[in-house]
KOLKE-537299 format. One record per atom (N, C-alpha, C): x, y, z. Coordinates in steps of 0.1 Angstrom, whole numbers, plus 5000, padded with zeros to 4 digits. Atoms other than C-alpha are relative to their C-alpha. Example, Ala and Ser with C-alpha at 12.3 -4.5 7.8 and 13.67 -1.06 7.14 Angstrom:
500949885000512349555078500950125000499149895000513749895071499250115008
This chain:
499049935009593382605179501449995006498750014994596282485199501149954991498950045009599682415184500549875004499550144998601282075180501150005011498949994991604482175199499750115010500449894990603582365231501350045007498749974994607082495237499950105012500049904989606082795258498749995008501250024993603382645279500349975015499950034986604082685316498549985005501450034994601082555337500050075014500149934987599782735367498849945008501150054991597782595396499250125005500849894995594882805408499749975015500250014985594582875445498950095004501049914994591983035467500650135003499549874998592283395475500950025012499149994988593883325509501349934998498850065003596683145492500049855002500050144998595582795501499649934987500350065012595182535474498649954999501450035003591782485459499849854998500250155002590382125461499749984985500350015014588982185426501150074992498849945006592382255412499950004985499949995014592582385377501450034996498649985005595782375357499950074987500149925012596182645331501450004993498750005008598782615303499950124991500049895009599782895280501049984989499150015011601482925246500150144994499849865005602983245232499650014986500249955014601783425201500950114998498949905001604583635188499950074987499949935013605183895161501349964993498950045009607783885134501450025007498849984992610384015159500249905012500050104990609583725182499750065014500549944988608183965208498649945003501350064996605183825227498950104998501249925002601883965215499049965010501150054990599683745237500349865003499950144996599183405251498649934997501250085000596683135242500049915012500150084987595482965274499249884997500650135001594382605277499649955014500350074987592582415305500849874999499350125000595082145313499849925013500450074988593282005343500149854997499950145003593981635347498749935000501250075003591381375338499249975013500750034987590681305375499050105004501049904997588881635377499150014988500850015012586181545353499150124999500949895003584081815336499649984986500550015014582181845304500750104992499349915010583582015273499350145001500849875000580882285277500550095012499649924988582382385311501450054999498649965001585982425299500350145001499849855000585782795292499650065013500449954987583882855324501049975010498950044990586482665344501250094998498949925003589182865327499850145005500349874995587483195335500050015015500050004985586883095371501549995005498650014996590582995373500750144999499449875002591583335360499650105011500549914989589483505386500749985013499350034988591383325413501550034999498549985002594983335399500350144996499749865005594683675383500649994987499550005013595283745347501550055000498649955000598483935356501049895002499050114997600083625370500349914988499950095011599483435338500550064987499749945012599783675310500650145001499649864999600984005324499050104994500849905007599684285303499749964986500150055013599484075272498549974997501350045004596383985252499949855003500250144997594883655262499049944990500950085009593383405237499549885007500650114993590983155251499149914991500850095007589582845235498649985006501450004995585782825238499249894993501050085007582982595230498850094997501249915002579682735216499150005012500850004988577982625247500550105011499449914990580382825269499950144996500149865005580083135247498650065005501349954995576483155259499950005015500050004986577383115295500150135007500149884992576783375322501450055005498749974995580483365333500650114992499449895008581383595304499650145005500449874995579483875321501050055010499149964989582183875348501450044994498749985005585083915324500150134992499849885007586484245312500649974986499750055013586784205274501250074994499049925006589584455268501249934994498850075004592484215265499749854997500450145002590483895258499649974985500450055014590183715224499349865002500750134999587583435223500249924987499850085011588583155200498849914997501350065003585483025183500249884990499850115010585582675167498950004990501050025010583682585136498949905006501050104996580482375140500349874994499850145005580282005133499850004985500250015014580481895097498649984996501450025004576881805098499150125002500749874997575882165107499450054986500649945012573482325082500250154999499949865001573482675069499250085010500949944990570682755093500749995014499350014987572782625123501150115001498949905001575682845112499550145002500649864999573483155108499450025014500649994987571783085142501050055010499049964990575083155160500550144998499649875003575583495145499650105011500549914990573483675171500850005012499250024988575483535200501450064998498749955003578783615184500150154998500149855002577783965174499850075013500349944987576584035209501350015008498750004993579983935223501050104994499249905006581784145198499650155004500549874996579584445207500450035014499649984987580484395243501550045001498549965000584184445233500949884999499250125002585384085230500450004985499650035014587484015199499949854997500350145003586683685181501149954991499050065009589183455165499449874994500550125006588283185140501249934993499050075008590282915122499750024985500149985014590582895084498649954994501350045004587182725082499050124997500849885002585683075084500050064986499949955014586883135049499249924990500950085009584482865035498750084997501349935004581382995017498949985010501050034990579182835044500150095012499849924989580583065070500150154997499949865004580283395051499450095010500649914990578083535078500850035012499149994989580783485104501250094997498849945004583583645084500150155005499949864996582784015092500250015015499949994986582883935129501449965005498750054997586483805128501050115004498949914996589084005148501449934996498850085003591683725141499549884992500250125007591883445116501349925002498850094997594283155126500149904989499850095012595682965096500949895005499350124996596782615106500949954989499150035010599982545087500049854997500050155002599382165091498749964992501350035006595882195075499950034985500049975014596782315040501449994994498750015007599482275014500650144998499349875001602082555011499550084988500449935012600882644976498650075002501349944998597382734991500150125010499849894990598882985016499750134994500249875007598883274991498550034998501449975002595283234980499250025013500749994988594083185016500250145007499749874994595883495029499450124992500649895009594683704999498550015002501450004998591083595003499650065014500349954986591183665041500250155000499749865000592684005035499050094993501049935008590184105009498650015006501350014995587083985026499850025015500249984985587784065063501150115004499049904994589584325085500849935011499450074990590984045106501550005000498650024999594584015118500349854998499750155003596083685105501049955009499050074991597883445128500349874993499650135005599883155113500349925013499850084989599682875138500649864996499250135003601582535141501150034990498949975009604482705124501249935006499050084995607282455128501450014993498749985007609982555103500250144996499749875005611782865092499450034986500649985013610482805057498550035001501449974998606882805069499850155005500149864995607483125089500350104989499649915011609183295059498950014990501150005009606383195036498950095004501249924995603683345058500450155002499549864998605783655067500050074987499949945014606383725030498650034995501449985004602583705025499350115008500649894992602083975051499449965013500650044987600983765081500850065011499349924989601783955113500349925013499850074988601483705141500249854998499650145002602783355146499949925013500150084988602283065170500549864996499450135003604182735171501449995005498750034995607582595175501250074994499049945009609482805150501050095008499249904993610683075174500949945010499250064989612182835199501149914994499050085006614382645174501350074999498749945002618082715175500350054986499749975014618282725137499450134996500749885004615983025137500650125006499349884994618183245159501250034993498949965009620483435137501350045008498949954993622683585164501049895005499050104995625983405173500550055014499749964986626383605205498750035007501249974992623983665234500350125008499849874993623584015248498850045008501249954993621384145275499550134995500649885004619084435269500750125007499449884994620384785275499350045013500749964988617684845301500549925012499450084989619084555322501450055004498749964997622584675319500050145007500249874993621485025329499649985015500450034986619884875360501249955008498850044993623184705368500950115003499149884999625185025363499550085012500649924989622685205386500249945014499750074987623084945413501450015005498649984996626784965412500350145004499849854997626685345412499650035014500449974987624785345444500549915011499250104991627085075459499049915007500950104995624284825463500749885006499450124993624784515483500249894990499850115008626084195468498749934997501250075002622684045473499150064990500849935010620884315453500549984986499450025013623284275424499849864996500250145003622983895426498649984995501450015004619183935424499850044986500249955014619384135392500649894990499450105008621783875377499149884998500950125001619283595385498850034992501249975008616583785367500250004985499749995015618383805334501149904997499150115003619983485322501150044990498949965009621883665294501150085007499049924993623583905318500849915009499250094992624583625342500949924992499150085009625883415314501250084996498849925004628083695301501050035012499149984989629383765336500949885003499350124997630383405343501049974989499150025011631983375309501250095001499049905000633883695313501049985012499250014989635183635348500949875000499250125001636383285339500949994987499250005012638083395307501550005004498550014998641883345304500650135003499549874997642383715304499850055014500349954987640983755338501049955010498950054992643683535353499749945013500350074987641883355381500649865001499450134998643483045395498949895002501150104999639982875401498850064993501249965007636682885383499050055009501149944993633883095395498749954995501150075005630582915393498750055006501249944995628083125413500050154998500249865003626683475407500650085012499549934988627483585443501550005000498550015000631083465441500550094989499549925011631483645407500050155004500149864995630283975422501050035010499049974989632483945452501450004995498650005006635583855431500250124992499949895010634984125405500150135008500049874994634284405429499250114993500949905006632184715422500650084989499349925010634784905402500149924987499950085012635484625378498749964994501350035005631884535376499450114992500449895007631084885366500650014986499349995012633684885339499549894990500550115009632484545326498650034995501349965004628884675325500050104989499849895010629984985306500449944987499550065012631884775281498949924993501150085005628884545277499050084994501049905005626684845271500350044986499649965013628684935240499749894989500350115010627984595224498649945001501450054999624384545235499150054989501049965010621384575213498750045008501249944993618084755221499149895004501050104998615984435219500449895009499650114992618084185237499649874993500450135005617383815232498549994997501550015003613883705218499349995014500750004986611583795248499449875004500750124997609583475246501049905006499050104996612783265250500550045014499549954987614183485278499049985011501050024989610983475298499949855003500050144997610783095294501249955008498850034993614383065306499950045015500149954986613683275337499049925008501050084993610483085345500649865004499450134997612482755342500950015012499149984989615182885365499350025014500749974987612783015392499349885004500750124997610682695390500949905006499150104995613682475395500650045013499649954987614882695424499049975010501050024990611582665441499849855003500150154998611282285435501249945008498850044993614882235447499950035015500149964986614082425479499249905008500850104993611582155487500849875005499350134998614081865486501550015002498550004999617681985485500550115010499449904991619982185508499950144994500149865005619682565505501250044990498949965009623182595489499949944986500250065013621982375460499050084991501149945007619082605450500650104989499549915010621282855432500549924987499750095011622682575410498849954993501250055007619182455403499550124991500449885008618382815391500850014987499150005012621382805368499749904990500450105010620382475353498850044992501249965007616982615345500250114990499849895010618082945329500949964989499050035011620982795310499549884991500550115009618882505296499550044987500449945013617882735268501150084993498849935006621382865260500149974985499950045014621382665227499050084992501049935008618282845216500450154999499649865000619583185226501250034992498849995008622983135210499949954986500150065013621882935180501149904997499050115001624482665187499649895009500350114991624382325202500450035015499849974986624182325240501449985005498750034996627482165245501050114996499249895005629182435225499750135008500449884992627282705244500650005014499550024986628282565278501550005001498650015000631882535267500650145003499449874998632282915270499750065014500249954987631182945306500349895011499650104990632382765338498849975009501150054992629682565356500449885008499850124992629682315384499749874993500350135007629781955373498649955001501450054999626281865386499150084990500849925009624982155365500149954985499850055013626582035333499549864998500550145001625681675340498550004997501549995003621981775341499750054986500349945012622181995311500449924988499450075011624281775288499749855000500150145000623681425300498749955007501250044993620381435319500249915012499750084989622081285349500350095012499749934988622781385385498850055008501049954990620881555413499050094994500949905006619381825391499249954988500650065012618281605362498549985002501450024999614881505376499250135001500649864999614081875384499850064986500149955013614881975349499049934991501050085007612781695335498650045004501349964996609881795356499650144995500249865005610282165346499650004986500350015015610282075309498649934998501350075001607281845315498850105002501049904997605382145329499750084987500249925012605782315295499349924989500550085010604382025275498549975003501350044997600881895271499949855003499950144997602081545280499749975015500450034986600181455312500749895006499350124995601881115315501450045004498649964997605381275314500050095013500149914989604281535339499849925013500350084989602881285363501249915004498950084997605881055360501250085006498949924995608381335366499750055014500449964987606481465396500149895010500050124991606181115411501449965003498650044997609881055407500750085011499549924990610581345430499150005013501050014989607581255453499450145003500749874999605981595446498649984995501450015005602281635443499850104989500349905011600681805413499850145006500349874994599582085436501350075004498749944997603082145449500750064988499349965012604482165414499350124993500849905007601682375399500050135009499949884992601782615429501450074998498749955003605482655424500150074986500049945014604882715387499350134999500749875000602382985393500950115007499149904993604883155417501150044990498949975009607583125390499550094989500649915011605283275363499850145005500349864994604283565386501350075001498749944998607883635394500650044987499549965013608983625358499350114993500849895006606183845346500350135007499749884992606984095374501350074996498749945003610484145361499950114990500149905010609384335331499350135004500749884996607484585352500950085010499249924991610384695374500850104993
């Protein structure tokens, strides 16, 4: 039940409990499932292990669960619900006994087209036992067919694939599902605002796909950090925190850092040179002016901030680029690598072309070269970071090889970036 465009799919390497890399490396990818406000409801996880680590389809879910036991669900999905693709063979596996079902949704595929009514009925006992244990089950729209009538009462979620039916059938499908089940509906492979609006108007609550990451779908023309982050900044200034502490907060919130650099380089500020690093901005501005700026920003902020899925992806990109750059570049370049990562989604956040978004903030030339032209020292790192979010193994391998980094190095850095980004929401 994966989506065509895997925009929000960071991959994480799984390591042993002592921090060393496991020889049987599993690569886990994730894609956000969001609500109508674009807040993340949960993540669908995929086994993205390379073909060199051969395993049967029946072992996919077992491998994924084993991976989760090593990496920790918190590192991959925080406190969100996790959706996991399964095979019918894996659903009968003993590894499920080790998993706490509270936040787990098992995605159950339909049987082969050749399956008989007896084959379908024979699966009910296993599925019902899983549901009784506390697992929620998700099915695709095939469960609405007459032959699957015995599965329908077991559905916690029904995923409607927007690429699998014509728009005029959306209404009847949603109506039928709503009448004959208690399931929460998820529209997946949603790629346009029209598709989103169609399903939202029909009462669908959850969405998966590329729609939320497209600039055309972001209505706001300004980008504002959340009030909670601004309050954190005000509190740091109030207690006269060190420049390093304030810089750390700025690095955690791309919207806050973007606004600060844009403000301090505005014509009204009157500087004779452009400020391009967070630390320099804090030092130039000083605590008193920083406090006034934060207070002013507080009056124009909104409670929700930027769409959480996009903000998290931006932070993961920044941290991953910073960690990868630390392997190959001088320490002073790592901050710029972070900026490239977090600002690579400014077009999405602002709803304008990236060139226009970057025109409002001063950045070093190597940063803009990477973001706008795909050239310069940071370009290969950005390419690799973006490849980590896709399901394209060829692009991933090519980008990693260009930097002479192993899959293990990249995926370990990605897991660290994911863990770091997820931890920000808990502070």
